[in-house]
Residue frames relative to the residue before (quaternion, step in Angstrom):
aa qw qx qy qz dx dy dz
X 1.0000 0.0000 0.0000 0.0000 0.00 0.00 0.00
X 0.7161 0.4422 -0.2676 0.4692 3.60 0.85 -0.93
X 0.5485 0.5818 -0.3995 0.4485 3.59 1.17 -0.47
X 0.6846 0.5303 -0.2749 0.4178 3.56 1.02 -0.86
X 0.7328 0.3774 -0.2401 0.5127 3.60 1.18 -0.36
X 0.3913 0.7834 -0.4368 0.2059 3.58 1.29 -0.11
X 0.6706 0.5453 -0.3245 0.3843 3.59 0.80 -0.99
X 0.8041 0.2174 -0.1081 0.5427 3.61 0.94 -0.81
X 0.2589 0.8257 -0.4725 0.1673 3.56 1.30 0.34
X 0.7173 0.4565 -0.2698 0.4520 3.59 0.72 -1.03
X 0.6404 0.5156 -0.3265 0.4662 3.59 1.00 -0.80
X 0.6540 0.5219 -0.3108 0.4510 3.58 0.94 -0.92
X 0.6475 0.5206 -0.3192 0.4558 3.58 0.93 -0.87
X 0.6436 0.5299 -0.3209 0.4496 3.56 0.98 -0.85
X 0.6763 0.4899 -0.2896 0.4676 3.57 0.96 -0.89
X 0.7018 0.4901 -0.2813 0.4337 3.58 0.78 -1.04
X 0.7227 0.4113 -0.2446 0.4988 3.60 1.06 -0.71
X 0.3781 -0.7376 0.4668 0.3083 3.59 1.33 -0.07
X 0.7289 -0.4483 0.2209 0.4678 3.54 1.03 0.87
X 0.4774 0.6932 -0.4322 0.3237 3.59 1.24 -0.13
X 0.5627 0.6319 -0.3956 0.3572 3.60 1.10 -0.59
X 0.6046 0.5525 -0.3617 0.4453 3.60 1.11 -0.56
X 0.6532 0.4955 -0.3059 0.4840 3.57 1.01 -0.79
X 0.6425 0.5202 -0.3272 0.4578 3.58 1.00 -0.78
X 0.6530 0.5086 -0.3203 0.4608 3.59 0.95 -0.81
X 0.6385 0.5154 -0.3289 0.4674 3.59 1.01 -0.76
X 0.6279 0.5363 -0.3350 0.4537 3.60 1.03 -0.76
X 0.6226 0.5310 -0.3350 0.4672 3.58 1.07 -0.72
X 0.6537 0.5146 -0.3105 0.4599 3.57 0.89 -0.94
X 0.6653 0.5000 -0.3013 0.4655 3.58 0.91 -0.90
X 0.6850 0.4969 -0.2897 0.4471 3.59 0.91 -0.91
X 0.6785 0.4901 -0.3042 0.4549 3.59 0.99 -0.77
X 0.1581 -0.8500 0.4928 0.0980 3.58 1.27 -0.48
X 0.0881 0.8468 -0.5139 0.1052 3.54 0.81 1.08
X 0.2332 -0.7537 0.6018 0.1238 3.55 -1.09 0.85
X 0.6339 -0.5262 0.3901 0.4112 3.61 -1.16 0.49
X 0.8336 0.2184 -0.2077 0.4629 3.53 -1.16 0.86
X 0.4788 0.6246 -0.4768 0.3915 3.62 1.17 0.08
X 0.3958 -0.6835 0.5574 0.2559 3.54 -1.23 0.55
X 0.0489 -0.8167 0.5728 -0.0505 3.54 -0.66 1.21
X 0.1733 -0.7629 0.6155 0.0951 3.55 -0.97 0.92
X 0.1145 -0.7611 0.6372 0.0401 3.54 -0.80 1.09
X 0.1366 -0.8339 0.5341 0.0274 3.54 -0.17 1.33
X 0.7958 0.1440 -0.1862 0.5579 3.57 -1.09 0.82
X 0.1790 0.8582 -0.4603 0.1400 3.52 1.11 0.84
X 0.3437 -0.7624 0.4956 0.2344 3.60 1.20 -0.23
X 0.8169 -0.1800 0.1703 0.5209 3.56 -0.73 -1.09
X 0.5414 -0.6647 0.3542 0.3737 3.58 1.35 0.31
X 0.3112 0.7438 -0.5253 0.2720 3.59 1.18 0.41
X 0.6899 0.4768 -0.2762 0.4695 3.58 1.00 -0.82
X 0.6314 0.5496 -0.3259 0.4393 3.61 1.21 -0.42
X 0.5558 0.6738 -0.3701 0.3164 3.55 1.08 -0.77
X 0.6754 0.5047 -0.3394 0.4171 3.66 0.76 -0.86
X 0.6401 0.5246 -0.3329 0.4519 3.60 1.05 -0.70
X 0.6487 0.4970 -0.3116 0.4849 3.58 1.00 -0.80
X 0.6614 0.5155 -0.3038 0.4523 3.56 1.00 -0.83
X 0.6480 0.4961 -0.3093 0.4881 3.59 1.25 -0.40
X 0.6102 -0.5937 0.3354 0.4033 3.57 1.29 0.03
X 0.4783 0.6620 -0.4452 0.3672 3.58 1.25 0.20
X 0.4456 -0.6163 0.5627 0.3241 3.54 -1.33 0.32
X 0.0082 -0.8604 0.5065 -0.0552 3.54 0.27 1.32
X 0.1304 -0.7731 0.6190 0.0469 3.55 -1.00 0.94
X 0.2049 -0.7557 0.6123 0.1095 3.56 -0.85 1.03
X 0.0255 -0.8054 0.5914 -0.0316 3.57 -0.72 1.09
X 0.1239 0.7877 -0.5927 0.1133 3.57 -0.88 0.95
X 0.5263 -0.6435 0.4703 0.2962 3.55 -1.22 0.62
X 0.6898 0.4971 -0.2608 0.4572 3.58 1.16 -0.68
X 0.3413 -0.7456 0.5378 0.1957 3.57 -0.60 1.13
X 0.5971 0.5701 -0.3604 0.4341 3.58 1.11 -0.63
X 0.6419 0.5091 -0.3141 0.4797 3.57 0.98 -0.83
X 0.6812 0.5006 -0.2947 0.4457 3.57 0.86 -0.96
X 0.6181 0.5397 -0.3513 0.4508 3.60 1.05 -0.67
X 0.6404 0.4998 -0.3237 0.4851 3.58 1.00 -0.79
X 0.6497 0.5220 -0.3092 0.4580 3.58 0.98 -0.85
X 0.6339 0.5371 -0.3280 0.4495 3.56 1.02 -0.81
X 0.6477 0.5056 -0.3225 0.4700 3.60 1.01 -0.75
X 0.6830 0.5014 -0.2849 0.4483 3.57 0.99 -0.86
X 0.8162 0.0329 0.0381 0.5755 3.56 0.84 -1.02
X 0.1219 -0.8402 0.5250 0.0597 3.60 0.27 1.21
X 0.6021 0.5804 -0.3555 0.4174 3.60 1.23 -0.30
X 0.6137 0.5731 -0.3520 0.4135 3.61 1.20 -0.36
X 0.4465 -0.6499 0.5448 0.2853 3.53 -1.28 0.51
X 0.0137 -0.8043 0.5918 -0.0525 3.60 -0.52 1.23
X 0.0428 -0.8087 0.5848 -0.0463 3.55 -0.80 1.10
X 0.3448 -0.7065 0.5767 0.2221 3.58 -0.99 0.85
X 0.2207 0.7966 -0.5362 0.1707 3.57 -0.80 0.95
X 0.4326 -0.6684 0.5559 0.2388 3.51 -1.31 0.59
X 0.4932 -0.7021 0.4349 0.2732 3.58 -0.76 1.04
X 0.6920 0.4554 -0.2833 0.4832 3.60 1.16 -0.44
X 0.7620 0.1764 -0.1268 0.6101 3.59 1.32 -0.14
X 0.0702 -0.8571 0.5099 0.0190 3.54 0.52 1.19
X 0.4007 -0.7444 0.4871 0.2194 3.61 -0.92 0.90
X 0.5291 0.6022 -0.4153 0.4301 3.56 0.91 0.97
X 0.5475 -0.6222 0.4557 0.3248 3.55 -1.18 0.62
X 0.6664 -0.4801 0.3880 0.4182 3.55 -1.31 0.28
X 0.8742 0.0799 -0.0691 0.4740 3.55 -1.26 0.66
X 0.2486 0.8013 -0.4990 0.2171 3.57 0.91 0.98
X 0.8185 0.3117 -0.1078 0.4705 3.57 0.87 -0.98
X 0.4675 -0.6504 0.5285 0.2815 3.52 -1.23 0.66
X 0.8016 0.0320 0.0279 0.5963 3.55 1.09 -0.71
X 0.1127 -0.7708 0.6256 0.0409 3.54 -1.15 0.76
X 0.0193 0.7946 -0.6066 0.0157 3.56 -1.05 0.73
X 0.0196 -0.7630 0.6457 0.0224 3.52 -1.27 0.49
X 0.0944 -0.8092 0.5799 0.0081 3.56 -0.77 1.08
X 0.8574 -0.0624 -0.0059 0.5109 3.55 -0.75 1.15
X 0.5939 0.5705 -0.3689 0.4310 3.56 1.09 0.73
X 0.5541 0.6219 -0.4009 0.3814 3.58 1.12 -0.53
X 0.6186 0.5712 -0.3205 0.4340 3.55 1.09 -0.77
X 0.7066 0.4694 -0.2503 0.4666 3.57 1.16 -0.59
X 0.5420 0.5853 -0.4144 0.4381 3.59 1.27 0.02
X 0.5175 -0.6751 0.4267 0.3073 3.57 -0.76 1.05
X 0.7813 0.1485 -0.0628 0.6029 3.60 0.95 -0.92
X 0.1075 -0.8593 0.4953 0.0689 3.58 0.36 1.19
X 0.5778 0.5441 -0.4131 0.4465 3.68 1.05 -0.40
X 0.6228 0.5215 -0.3371 0.4759 3.60 1.08 -0.69
X 0.6315 0.5287 -0.3297 0.4615 3.59 1.04 -0.74
X 0.6329 0.5200 -0.3318 0.4678 3.59 1.02 -0.75
X 0.6505 0.5007 -0.3135 0.4773 3.59 1.06 -0.73
X 0.6371 0.5204 -0.3228 0.4681 3.58 1.05 -0.77
X 0.6417 0.5123 -0.3274 0.4675 3.58 0.96 -0.79
X 0.6157 0.5297 -0.3361 0.4768 3.57 1.08 -0.71
X 0.6457 0.5487 -0.3202 0.4236 3.59 0.91 -0.92
X 0.7605 0.3930 -0.2188 0.4683 3.61 0.85 -0.93
X 0.5915 0.5682 -0.3610 0.4438 3.60 1.29 -0.04
X 0.4904 -0.6598 0.4855 0.2974 3.56 -0.99 0.83
X 0.5996 -0.5313 0.4329 0.4133 3.63 -1.14 0.46
X 0.7819 0.2496 -0.2258 0.5247 3.56 -0.80 1.04
X 0.5262 0.6407 -0.4051 0.3853 3.58 1.28 -0.16
X 0.3641 -0.7666 0.5010 0.1694 3.54 -1.22 0.40
X 0.2429 -0.7394 0.6180 0.1114 3.46 -1.39 0.50
X 0.0230 -0.7614 0.6473 0.0267 3.56 -1.06 0.78
X 0.0714 -0.7851 0.6153 0.0005 3.55 -0.80 1.09
X 0.0999 -0.7654 0.6348 0.0343 3.55 -0.82 1.06
X 0.1631 0.8034 -0.5478 0.1669 3.56 -0.57 1.14
X 0.5892 -0.5424 0.4527 0.3921 3.54 -1.22 0.46
X 0.0487 -0.8074 0.5879 -0.0101 3.55 -1.07 0.75
X 0.6571 -0.5174 0.3891 0.3861 3.56 -1.24 -0.51
X 0.4723 -0.6697 0.4878 0.3009 3.63 -0.73 0.97
X 0.4391 -0.7370 0.4610 0.2270 3.56 -0.95 0.91
X 0.6840 0.4261 -0.2812 0.5211 3.61 1.21 -0.36
X 0.4786 -0.7365 0.3985 0.2640 3.57 -0.42 1.26
X 0.6695 0.4866 -0.3384 0.4477 3.69 0.77 -0.82
X 0.6565 0.5010 -0.3161 0.4671 3.58 1.03 -0.76
X 0.5863 0.5891 -0.3704 0.4147 3.59 1.09 -0.63
X 0.6284 0.5274 -0.3303 0.4667 3.58 1.07 -0.75
X 0.6594 0.5019 -0.3002 0.4725 3.59 0.92 -0.93
X 0.6547 0.5301 -0.3025 0.4459 3.57 0.96 -0.93
X 0.6529 0.5122 -0.3131 0.4619 3.58 0.94 -0.86
X 0.6344 0.5232 -0.3253 0.4668 3.58 1.03 -0.78
X 0.6344 0.5240 -0.3228 0.4677 3.58 1.03 -0.83
X 0.6560 0.5320 -0.3161 0.4321 3.58 0.89 -0.95
X 0.7805 0.3986 -0.1969 0.4394 3.54 0.71 -1.10
X 0.7751 0.3289 -0.1759 0.5101 3.61 1.14 -0.51
X 0.7702 0.3839 -0.2190 0.4598 3.58 0.57 -1.13
X 0.6474 0.5592 -0.3418 0.3890 3.59 0.87 -0.92
X 0.6800 0.4645 -0.3227 0.4666 3.67 0.76 -0.81
X 0.6331 0.5390 -0.3357 0.4427 3.59 1.05 -0.73
X 0.6600 0.4891 -0.3044 0.4822 3.57 0.95 -0.87
X 0.6323 0.5526 -0.3307 0.4306 3.56 1.00 -0.85
X 0.6133 0.5624 -0.3538 0.4271 3.60 1.03 -0.70
X 0.6874 0.4926 -0.2800 0.4543 3.55 1.12 -0.67
X 0.8162 0.2926 -0.1203 0.4834 3.61 1.01 -0.71
X 0.6942 0.4945 -0.2813 0.4409 3.60 1.14 -0.49
X 0.4915 -0.6480 0.5002 0.2972 3.55 -1.25 0.55
X 0.7782 0.1333 -0.0920 0.6068 3.60 1.29 -0.21
X 0.1366 -0.8585 0.4875 0.0812 3.62 0.42 1.19
X 0.5771 0.5999 -0.3928 0.3908 3.61 1.06 -0.56
X 0.5791 0.5910 -0.3728 0.4200 3.58 1.14 -0.57
X 0.6814 0.5001 -0.2914 0.4480 3.57 1.09 -0.65
X 0.5067 0.5735 -0.4371 0.4725 3.57 1.27 -0.06
X 0.6270 0.5136 -0.3145 0.4943 3.56 1.03 -0.83
X 0.6218 0.5612 -0.3361 0.4307 3.57 0.96 -0.88
X 0.6751 0.4952 -0.2943 0.4608 3.57 0.84 -0.98
X 0.6816 0.4888 -0.2982 0.4556 3.57 0.89 -0.89
X 0.6656 0.5088 -0.3100 0.4494 3.59 0.97 -0.79
X 0.6197 0.5310 -0.3432 0.4651 3.60 1.07 -0.67
X 0.6660 0.5155 -0.3062 0.4437 3.56 0.91 -0.93
X 0.7253 0.4415 -0.2413 0.4700 3.60 1.05 -0.74
X 0.5195 0.6866 -0.3946 0.3209 3.61 1.26 -0.24
X 0.5766 -0.5998 0.4162 0.3668 3.66 -1.05 0.66
X 0.5055 -0.6292 0.4856 0.3359 3.55 -1.18 0.50
X 0.7807 -0.3909 0.2291 0.4304 3.55 -1.33 0.13
X 0.7035 0.4665 -0.2729 0.4615 3.59 0.81 -1.00
X 0.6561 0.5140 -0.3174 0.4523 3.58 0.95 -0.83
X 0.6528 0.4952 -0.3227 0.4738 3.58 1.00 -0.72
X 0.6159 0.5436 -0.3417 0.4565 3.59 1.03 -0.77
X 0.6286 0.5336 -0.3281 0.4610 3.59 1.04 -0.76
X 0.6348 0.5262 -0.3275 0.4614 3.59 1.07 -0.71
X 0.5861 0.5590 -0.3604 0.4627 3.57 1.11 -0.64
X 0.6829 0.4924 -0.2884 0.4561 3.56 0.84 -1.02
X 0.6478 0.5216 -0.3187 0.4547 3.58 0.96 -0.83
X 0.6625 0.5017 -0.2991 0.4690 3.59 1.11 -0.65
X 0.6301 -0.5716 0.3239 0.4139 3.60 1.25 -0.18
X 0.4923 0.6561 -0.4348 0.3716 3.58 1.27 0.02
X 0.2412 -0.7791 0.5646 0.1265 3.56 -1.13 0.71
X 0.8129 0.2554 -0.2007 0.4834 3.55 -1.36 0.25
X 0.1814 0.8170 -0.5220 0.1645 3.57 0.95 0.92
X 0.1137 0.7685 -0.6214 0.1023 3.56 -0.90 0.96
X 0.0904 -0.7913 0.6002 0.0740 3.56 -1.20 0.34
X 0.0917 -0.7538 0.6414 0.1093 3.51 -1.36 0.28
X 0.4589 -0.6959 0.4943 0.2467 3.51 -1.14 0.75
X 0.1478 -0.7456 0.6436 0.0895 3.52 -1.19 0.72
X 0.8431 0.1045 -0.0963 0.5187 3.56 -1.10 0.74
X 0.7215 -0.4840 0.2495 0.4277 3.54 0.85 1.02
X 0.7020 -0.4584 0.2696 0.4737 3.58 1.21 0.44
X 0.3872 0.6923 -0.5034 0.3425 3.59 1.24 0.10
X 0.7679 0.1227 -0.0385 0.6275 3.52 1.14 -0.84
X 0.1161 -0.7700 0.6216 0.0849 3.57 -1.13 0.67
X 0.2514 -0.7434 0.6073 0.1242 3.53 -1.12 0.84
X 0.0938 -0.7945 0.5996 0.0199 3.58 -0.48 1.23
X 0.0690 -0.7899 0.6092 0.0120 3.58 -0.95 0.92
X 0.0761 0.7946 -0.5958 0.0883 3.56 -0.99 0.85
X 0.2889 -0.7489 0.5745 0.1601 3.55 -1.32 0.32
X 0.4177 -0.6469 0.5578 0.3095 3.55 -1.17 0.55
X 0.4983 -0.6681 0.4516 0.3185 3.63 -0.71 1.00
X 0.4979 -0.6747 0.4629 0.2875 3.57 -0.95 0.90
């Protein structure tokens, strides 16, 4: 499915989010607070658009994604980046490899996301950090109704006009609606072994940024 949307993936995301995705990506970079020479894993990196800022900051950034189609597009865009094919529930990295791990709008697409949270913990160094950016639940009830209507009706229609595989965005809308809210997801972090779990809402709760640390 993701191979089929790879060519126009970034453009489609920009249109569907009305440009908000750029602000969300910047919030991830700020929250992860990457230092030069740190090892950073960007999981579900897609075309590696989300990986670029970490590499540009001087980090040893690795983009990892399950979709070979996405990685091929990323390779054409940024041949200097390290791109690795991998399953979020069985990451192809040794224990305690990375100083920081992040995943944006990809945890929702992992079949067993609690297992993915445990895998991310495994490959993170003691004291290392995790930032997850994911769609969530709007905090203002009247807006939640409007948002749900947009997801189920408007989003697929817009996707038909701009995406190379609009049917994939029907799945997107359904998966967002079924995703845990902010507190429930934070609880999953703790169950996976992450410590100091906190989150903040972006765009009124449409997106939530969860941050956590691997206990030292």
